[in-house]
Structure formats: structure tokens, C-alpha cells
N, C-alpha and C positions, 0 to 999 in steps of 0.2 A: 209203190215202193216208198218206204220211209226215207226221208232225207234229213240230214243234220248239218250243223255248221259250228264254227268257232267265231265269236265276236270279240273285238278288242283292237288294240293298235300299239305298236306295229306287229304285224303277223308274218312278215317276211321270214322265211326259213322255218316256219312252224312244222313240227313233225306229226301233228295230229292227223292230217289226211292220210299219210302213209301208214300210221298206226291203225286207223280205222280200216283201211284196205286190207292190211295183214290180219286184223282181228277176225274178219268175216269173209276173207277171200274175195273182196271186191263187191260184195252183194249190196252194200249200202253206199249211197252218195254222201259225201262230206265236203262242204264248201268253207272257204275263208271269207268272212265279212269284215274287212279291214277298214275301219273308219273311226275318227275321233268323235263322231256324232252318235251318242248312245241312242237317242230317240230314233234315228234313221235305222240302225241295225236291229234295234228291238222291234220296230215295226215290221221289218223284213221277216224276223223270226215268227212273229204272231201270224203273219200272212202266209208264209211259204214253208215253214220247217216244223218237223215233229219235235225236235229238241236241239238245244245248243250247249256248247261249252262256252264258258265266259272266262276271259283272261283280263289282265290289266289294260286299262284302268277302271273296269266296269264291275268288279265283283261286289262291291258294296252297293252300288247303284242298283244292280240287278236284284240283290237281296230285298231291298225296299220295294222294288217294282213287283216282285212276286207276292209280297205280303198284301198288296192291294187287292188281289183277286184269287190267291191260292194259299199254299202252305209250304213250309220248309222243314227239312229234316232236323233232328236234334243237333247234329254237328254244325249245320248251317246256322241254327238259332243261337248256339253258344258262340260261334265265331263272328256272327253278324255279317257273313259274306257267303255268296254262292258261286260255284264255278261250273254248275250244270243245272239246266232247267229243262224239264220235259213236260209235254202236254199230256194230261191224263183225262179220263172221263169226268173227274171231279174238279178239273181246273189245272192251273200250273202247279208244278211241284219242284221246289228248288233244293239242291243238295250241295254239300261241300265235300267233294271227293278228294280235294287237296289234303284233307285230314287223313284219309285212307292212304293216299300216296306217301305222305310224310311218315306215317307209322310203318308202312312197308319198307321205306328207304332206310329208316334209322334202326331197323331190327338188329343188324350187326352191332351197332353201338350200344343199344339197350341190353343185348345179351352179354356183351363184354363188361359193361359197367355194372351189371347186376351181380357180378362176382366180387365187386370191390368192398362190399359190406357197408356201404353208405348210400344215402339218397343222392342220385346223380343230379348235377346242376346243368341246366340248359340256358344258353344265351340266345335270344332271338334278336336279330338286327333288322329293323324295318317294321313299321306299323301299318303297312297297307293290307290288302286282302290276303296276300300270301303270309304276311306276318301274323295275322289273326289265326289262320289255319295252323301255323307253326306253334303258336302258343297253345292252342287247343290240343294238338297232337302231343306236345311235350307234357302237358298236364295229364292227359290220358295215360301216357307212358310212365307216369309216376315220378316226374322230375320236378325239382324246384326251378322255377322259371324267372328269368330276368329279361326285360325288354329294353333295348336301346334304339333310339330313333333320332334322325337328324333334327326333327322338331320336337323338343321335349314336351311342349304343351299338348301336341297330338298324342304322344305316348301316354301322358297322364290321363287324358280324356278317354283313351282306349281302356286303360285300367279301370276307370270308373264304369265304363259301358260293359266291360266283361268282368264285373266284380265277383261273379260266381266262380271264376277261375282266378284265385288270388295269385298275383305275380308282382314282383318289384319292378320299378322303373328307374333307370339311371340316365343322366344326360350323356350326350355323345362324348363329352370331355373325359368320361370315365371308361371309355371303350377298352383301352389297354388293360385296365385293372379288371374289368368284367371278363375279358377273354382269359386273363390269367386265372380267374376263379372258376371258369366253366369247364365242364367235361365234354359238352356237346355245344357247338356253335351252329345255328341255323341262320344262314345269311340269305336274306330275301331281297336285298336291293338289286336293281338291274345293272348297276355299275359300281366300280370300286371307289371306296372312300379315299380321299387324299391321305397318303402316308400309310395305307393299309399294309404295304410290303414291309414296314418296319416292325409290325407286331409279331409276336411269337405264338405260332399255332402248333408247335411241336407237342406231341402227347395228347392233343385234342382230337376229337371227332368233329368233322366239319361237313355239313350238308349245305350245298349251294344251289339255290333255286335256278339261277341262270345257267342253262346248259348250252346256250348258243355262243356266248363269249365269256366263259368263266374267268374270274380274276383270282381265285384262291387255289386252283388246281396245282399251279407250279410251285406252291409252297410245300408240296408233299412228294416223296420219292416212291412211295408204294412199298418201302422196306421198313417203315416205322415199327418199332417194338410195341408201341401202344398208340391208340388213336388211328386216324386215317381220314382220307378224303372220300366223300360220298357224292357222286355226280348227281346233278339235277335230273339226269335222264332216268335215274331210279325213281325219283319223285314223279316224273312224267309218266313212267310206265305204270306205277301203282295207281295213280289217279285215273289214268285212261282205262285200265282194266276194270276198275270199279264202276266208272262212269258208263262205259259202253254197254255193260250188262243192264244198267238202268235204262238206257236208250232203247234197247232192242228186246229185252226179256230173255236174251240168250247169253250163254257164257262165251266170252271171246277166246280166241286162240292165243293165249299169252306166250306160248313158245314161239309162234310166228312173229308176234309183236317184238319180243326181245331180239329175235334174229334180225328183224328190220332195224332195230336200234344199233345193233353191232355193225351192220352193213353201213349205216349212215355215219357211225362214229369212226369207222375205218376210212 
């Protein structure tokens, strides 16, 4: 039987095991390998598992590790990060299903903004692995992209690394103005920035990566005339559905997966 796992830390409360169980009616084992030691969990993967999902803080490290002996998908190559690695007869293959997940999650925003008659503007907050995927997805969706990160130097370095996807970089001090000018905000930081509650998100579409302890959800009522909040659970579902089929070669039961998320959310 093929077995899979998620590596990263912290993994407490991860929904990936229950999603895998729902996707294939429990036919595949899925473990959580929670450790800050990348070499330890990577070694476990190489020894014992057919494939892994990768979450923070290992997405960029895993990308470079795969390149040592395998290859990566176009989305992974563009973003410089992987969130899924599978063993194949030709070696390791790294993917970035986060890009698929984000594109799926922002579909309502893209459809709504497409009727406005102008090129939509996306603001990505955070320059980690999730931020890389968000930039890639927003670019693919045809948006002008701006990146804001707590460390400006890291954001500018990322813009040079991802130069094939032109995007602007602003310092964190400009966050309020950047939010004001954005149509879609993709917030990838795991915790709220100081003073975030003072910013005006009305009329904006917001996708928040953190589904465990979201900090932006309370800013929306669900009755907005324009814009709206998109839960990170939609991101999770989209990337899981894309990834599980790469793991197994079989299409997952997305209806059962969504039902599982609704049960957990309730």
C-alpha cells in the first residue's frame, strides 16, 4: 500500500489526514511528520514514503533538495517552492499545488473583477513559500501584482529571483496604501500584523492562507455588496485535490473532501 505524509512544523490541527481519508475512503495511509529538523523528516520521506506534502517552513528548502536528483513542475520552477514531492521511476518530482489551490480559491474574485473593465490588482502579503505561490497564481490569473513583506530586502530579493513574473515591491510602511489600491489581497502570513484591524478591507476580495486561526475573517459580514472573504480552506481544498491525484494516479472524491471540511468548520 502506498503511504504519504505531510512535513513541516507546527502541524497540530492539520486537516490533511482527514482530507486524504475522505478523498479515497481510507484506502491510503497519511502521516504527520512534525519537526523543525528538515533533514530528519526528509530522510524519513526518502526511506519510508511514496510522496509527501510540504508546508512551512520547508517549501523552499524542499524545492532545492528535489533539484539535486529530480525535476520540478513549471509552477514549482516559477515560484521557487514545492508543496508536494512524489517518487517516480525517473526520480523525485516536485510540484507546487498551492498555485492550483489559489487559482481555484480566487475564481469568484477573478470572475467578479473581470466585469470591471480594467486589469485587476492583487496585493500579496508575505514573501515565504505561500507568498511565492500567491504571486505566481495572481500573475497567471492576469493581475497586476504588488508584494509587501515584513523584511523589505527579502521581498526585493524575491522580485529579482522571480523576474520572469514582473511585480512591484513596497515596504511594510506602505501596507495601508497598498490595500487601498488593491482589488484582491492574498494574506499569507501565519499571524496578524500589528494594527491590521485599523485597515479598511471593505470592497476588497481577501484570501487568507491561515485557516486554523484566521485574523481577517471578522472584518467581513458576508453581506458585502462587492468583494468578500475567501477562507484558506478553499485554498487547502484546491491544492489537496490537485495533489492527491498526483500521489495516487486516481481522481479524489472532491465532494467527500468538501463535506469533511464543512464538518470540521462546523
